[in-house]
Steps between C-alpha positions, in 0.01 A plus 500: 500500500647219286871571435573584134721194466444173314603147598714329232537122526809291436377285214716199418850589624659309212318721249525865405288637785796608711670698227168657403456608863846659505448675166155622604640656819764689299226642277243567771732665751586746224137607497388274214266286706337428837676383816495129580634253754636162389387176666832330436828366632721806553820298471410358160403848374831643622693221328300549181560876501873438539498240221322741263712798610190694603533771763201393710539524878285241676335592830308256720189665650250404765182629337354683202508841668875468548530383139338821376757705689793287383402472134668818366838380629488120488289206383291406806456128562271314738704181535382167362805271543575241233565145622763452228712744295328603176681402180401701193318288245480194727172494693507304822186364667676535836432875472130455420386570860680836495339590165157427646581676828596815308155511336322427826688775683421756229129411512491526880653848484243612243210352695621680812520830312876524550569517125280641224530199270690186401721454194621147434817394324469194271484152650550156348190302581678174413746564783217556747285204392753253640447643848122459498410841356143436388427807286527552122674833553537824694143609424334202664744497794432866575128431494545230763729715715247783506208271578304536178216253458524524120815515287629850419528624142822550305549815294792580273549870439722729296446858382329384180281218629344331804385138469333249733468129415194324644684167520868516593758229569330198345536321168300632208285187498423544871439872452219420257341271758534756781366799306149587613261792507538520879880518480487769230264707716717454809818610323325796337360625831842487666658673199231770496552581867879499467490740206309738727685464829853423379517675163282803570248449217152631579323312221722214381452352155566127466549313173385138512693265271329224312640150532485380141629645171291802396324473840323188378365648175140482629545139605670376184835461683378408846214583733690616811437865415122458501485226765752630757630849425192694385296404810785633715507825303123540536514443877790742548340771289191470716726586796624813323834366376606651167592205278588456133486160337536220454778639279700300243832422672704554183402868465425625853864573586579736213596856595165633377298239689696550824393864505141391559546321832695512827559128547440178309344194662633192321392140519835325558862568593673540165214692342576774756875476543618470139378845391626670815845342489525578130425865571727541803695200624738710713241732653218258574378462857310214662226633731287291734144634515248426771748488789460714812859614438680645198725252319699532179786307343730515196350324201789259447660199663813417694730502192740246651701505176622857555491516881809655652621644171373855549301475176155501661283798405330656806238675282210271590581507872521880494164509321356266766629723781360814338162339435474359853565844648244660267239233578553538873449876479187462285357230724549722807329790323217273382441367852507852639240612250255222588214589738 
């Protein structure tokens, strides 16, 4: 049996991750969320709790099973020591190895079945790049850590909308070059399976966004819809995937349109993220699809400008914890139901 506890990573210790972790424990131990164990430096969390006047006892634990027992009374921490003291708002590349180690430890625990999923606090990729970190972001790093041969897929989710961009952390010009029928099909297949196994939908409905204004207006505003997107839709429908589109991007995110599908497959980063963040900036969750483990994250950054002030809103982290726990339970039920 996998313990009903999640692994929560450190994130950048100069950002808001630590105070989000403390605030999340206060909410979750009161029955408002799932249990978790922090991959963090217990001394820095204790200092931060004292600085913010938060009554959060810190308890170092040896494993996830102990963390589950400790959680109602104290924030359990599997220690990841920082090489240098964290200073709020002042990221330090000296601490980059600890940031990476926190993620690696969480993934190992999930792969070993010692935790039910991984939730990651925000990192600053610029801080990590100086140490040789070779990945555009968490999503690609997690794919490498779990041994995927192809990149995983990024989903952003909130109660009103789920979106997946086909191309992710590249410039818009490069995104146009990278977009292909094969990549659209690959992302759609991963999304379709995830909607079944992680979100409990028996017959998912996917809306496919067009790339151009008015979805190309029958070729008058671009031919990508007929040349790249429609062939992908035809192939996926032949596999039994329920797809709508290509839909005009300027109307597919209205409240009425959203009622007709379970997730939207978009062609590039901002086409997906702008509508979701407009609808629910504080409650959005980043979900990595296609991994052998469950992974979610708050849909915001390190917020160095307010770090250490106590102003950080834990809403997105709480949503990420809740969703990770729900996905883990659904995935276990889905696996158990398979012949």
